[in-house]
N, C-alpha and C positions, 0 to 999 in steps of 0.2 A: 478583309475577311475577319470576322469576329473570332474570339478565342473558342467559342462553343462550336462553331462550324469547323474550325481547324481540328479540334479534339475529335469531332465526329468523323472527319475524313481519315485521321490517323487510326482511329478504332476500326474503321472499315478496311483500311489497308492491312491491319494486323489480322483481321478475320479472313480476308481474301488470301493472305499469304499461307494460311493454314488449309486452304481449300486445295483440292486436286487441280491439276492443269485443265484448261478448258478444251481438252481433246474431245470430250463428249459434251460440249456445250450445246444447249438447246435454247431457242428463243423463249422468252417469257410468254409470248403469244401461244405457244404450243403446250405450255404447262398449266395455264390458269384460265379461268373464265371470270367475267366481271359480274359481280352480284347485282341482280336486278335486271340484267339483260338476258332475256330468255324468250322462247316462243310460247304460245298458248294453244291449247287444244280447242277445236271447234267441232260441234256435233249438231246434226239435224236429221229430221225424219222427212223422207221424200218419196216420190212415186216415179217409177220408170215406166214409160209407155212405148208402144211400137214393137213389142216382142212378137216373135213368130210362133205363137201358141205355147210358149215356154214360161208363161207367167204363173202367178199364184193360183189361178183357177178359183175354186170355191173357197175363198178366204173371207171371213167376216171383217178382218182388219182392212184389207185392201178394198173390199166393197164399200165399207163405210168411208174410207178415204176418198174414193172416187165419187161417191154421192155428195160429200162435202165440197169437193172440187167443182163439181157440176153446178152446185147451188150458186157459187160465185159467178157463174156464167148464165144465171137465170134459167137453168135447166134442173127440174126437180124430179128425181127418181128415188124410190125407196131402195135402201141397200140390198134387200133380198132380190131385187130385180136385176142386179148386175152380177155377172159371172166373168170377171176380168181375166181371161186366159192370156191376154196380151199385155197385162199390167202386173207390176210387182212392187211390193213395199220394200223400201231399202233404208238403211242408215247411211248417212253421208258424213264423212269425217275429213278434217283438214287441220293444218298447222298454220297458225298466224304468227309470222316472224316478227321479231322486235323492230321497231322504228319503221314499220310499213305505213304507207300513206293510203288515204281513201282514193279509190279508183284503180289501185294496183290489183293484179290478178294473182291467184294462188291455185295450186293443184288440189284436187279433191279425190277421195277414194269412196267407192260406192259398194255396199255389201247387202246382199239379200237377207231378209229376216223371216220370210215365209216359205212357201213351198215352190218357189220358182226354180225351174230346171236350168235356166240359162238367162243371163242378162245380155247376151250377144245381140247387137243391133239395136239396143234400146236407147231411149232419149230420156234424160232426167229432166223433170219439170221443175219450175222455180222452187227452190228449197232454201229456207232461212237457216243459217248456221249460228249457233249460240255458243258463248263461252260459259265458264263456271258461274259467272254473275248473272246468268239468264238474259244477257243483253245480246242482240243480234249484231254481229260484226262483219258478216259477209253473206252473200246470196249466191247459190250455185245453180247452174243449168247448162245442159249441153249433151252432145252425143257421147256415148260410152265407148271406151276401147278396152279390150281385155282378151280373155281366152277365146279360142275358136273350137267348135265341136260340130260333129255331123253324126247322124244316126240313120241307119237303114233297117230293114226288116230283121236281119240276122246279126248285123255288126254295128259297132259304134266306135267313134274315135274322138279324142279331144286333145287340145294342146293348151296348157295353162288352166287356171281356175275359171269356171264358167259362172260362178255365183258372186264373183267380185270383179270390179272394173275400176278404171280411173278416167278422169277428165282433166287433161292438161290445161292449165289456166282456166279451169272451169268455174271459178268463183271470183266475184268482184268484191273487194273490200269496201264496206260501206261506212265503217266507223274506225277511227284510229285509237290506239291505246294511249291513254294520257302519259306523258313523259316530261320530266324536268331534268333530263340528264345533264344538260349544259349548266344547270344551276348548282350542281353538286360542288361542295367544298372538300369532300372526302370520297375516295373510291375504295371499295373493298374487293380485293382479288381473291378468288377461291381456287386453291390447288385441286387439280383433277385427282391426284393421288396424295392423300394426307401424309405429311412427313415433316417433323420438326426441323430437321437439318435443312431440307430443301426450302422450307418457309423462311428460315433465318438467312440462308444464302440469297434468296430472292430479294428480301428486304435490303440486305447489304448491297447487292448489285444495283438496286434502284437508287439508293442514297449516294453511291459512288458516282453513278452516271449523271445524277442531277446536281451533285455538289451540295446537297441539302440533306438534313436529317428529316426526311418526309415520310419514310416508310418504316413500319415495324410489324413484326409477326404477332398476331393476337393469339394464335394457337397453331396446331399442326396443319391446318388447312387455310386459314384466313390471314391475309396480309393487308393491313390498312395503310392507305397512301393518301396523304394530304395534298390537295391540289395547290401548287405554288401560286402566288399572286400573279405571276406573268401568264399563267394559263387560265385564270378565272374567266368564265364564260366561254372557254374553248376546251372543255373537258374531252371531247372527241380527239382533238390534236394531242392532248396530254396522254391519253390511253395509247394512241398510235406510237408515241415516243417510247413509252414503257415497253410495249410489245416487242420492240426491236432489240431490247437488251438481252445479252446472252447470260445464261446461268448454267452451272454444272449441277444437275439434280443428283441427289443421293438416293440410291435404290436399296431396298431391303433384300437380303439374301433369300431367294425363294426357289423352290422346285415345284413346277406345276405338272401334274400327272393326270392324263385322261385315260381312265381304265378301259373305256369302251374301244377307243381307237389305238391304244398303246402309245400315244404321243407323250413325250417327256421334254419339257423345256426347262433348262437350268440357267439361272442367272449367273453373271460373271463373278459376283462376290461370294459365291458358294465355295466353302472350303471344308475339308474333313480333317479330323484328328487321326493320329496313327491307328491304323486298323488293318486287319487281314480279312480278305473277302474270298470265299470259295463259291464257285458257281458250277452247278452240275445239272443234268437233265435226267429225269426218270420217265421212260416210255413203257407202256403196257400194250401188248398186241394180243388180241384174242382171235383165234381162228376156229371155225366149226365146220367139220366135214360130215356130210350126211350120206350114208351108204344104204342102199335098198337091196335086200336079199329076197329073191323069189323062191318059193318052194319047188321041189322037184315035180315034174309033170305027173299027173294022176295020183299025187300024194294028198293026204288030208291036211297038210301044213298051210300056214297063212303067210302073207307077205310081212316081212319084218324090216324095220328101219333102225339102223344103228347110227348114233350121233357120237362123233369123236371130237372132243373139244381140247384145244391146245392153247395154253397161256404162256406167253414169252415176255419176260421182264428184262429190260435193258437199261442200265444206268451208266451214263458217261462219267468218266473219271473227272471229278471236280478239280480245278486248278486253284491253288491258294496263292493269292496275290497280296503282297504287303504294301500298303500306301503309307508313306511317312506323314507326320503331322504337318498341317498347313499347306497341303498341296492345292494347286489352283484347279479351276474347272477344266483347263486344257489337259493337265496331268491326269485328272480323274477320267476324262473322256478317253484318252489314249489307253489307260489301264483297262477300262471296261471294254473297249473295242478289241484289245488284244485277247481278252477272255472270250470273245465271240458272243457277247451279250446282245439279245434281241431287245427291241424297244419295250415289249411287254415285260420282259424280265427286269428291265431297269426300274420299273415301278416297285417291284418287290424288293430289289436291292436297296433303293433309297429309303423305303419304309423301314427296312431292317437297320440301316445305318442310323436313322433317326431314333429308333428304339434303343440302339446301343449307345446313344449319346455321342456318336462320332461325327454327326452332321450338324453344322451350325447354321441351318437354314430352315425356313418355314416350308412345310410341305402342304400343297393345296391339291386336294383330290377332286377331280371333276367327274 
């Protein structure tokens, strides 16, 4: 072993000694994605036929599409001669996974773009699916599956969306994406949550597991890893080896608050400084009584209505709770539960703690 490799391993051991124990260790596979390995969107325009009178009807787009389609079958009709009540114009979308081969099948989604009431029972005709480079990578065709609906004279019912549908394995891949993955001499890993500490720990864990100084953090999200000579031409095996390595990720202290639902999620690293919290509730109740008084018989009086309004204000006594500095999330939760704080009130309390400078966490409002 060279002196440089020995120095790198000693440095890695020093860094790992400063890390927290791997009680919360996570596989690198669950923390990162490999740059350049991703899916691609495919889109195409198609025509669905076989609808039970729920198609686009008097649509210039669909009529022109059907006229063009019939011309390919040596049938010539002007677009204005067609009223395709059983036909609908649709947009077809799909995801082209990485490393997929020609002849493989993928699922497609079909969505109406004109006035079709339902795509139920329809069949998608041959549709070319293009990527962003305007090249055809797959073709779709098949029977649609989706929502179900029924309509009578006075009532109607439906289950699921009627203007969208899917075709499982409805597209055949015709073109493969060019790939030189096995020829790579360097692999860039991208953290799903950018963090300098986690990036550094990931690079250190990789170097320690390989016994080489092969990885280093480029920034808070990207870790560059050089493919060792023993893995040249076997980059997939190299990635599989890296994915099994455990790392203890570092998390930022955050409090996530959903105002609409009253949901509050608090990270384990959230702590508060010494602070006193008082929580009370103010309720206002308004009651209005209406009394009708009739005039005496044979009198010239008129019916009179009296409105008696009562306003009652009740304020519960607020309890003052003192939290010492550096308390953990468990202590904070127990203190707030003892005060009888509801989830919606938690949002207001955490915002007030942040404004007072007593909360060392980022608050995310949704």
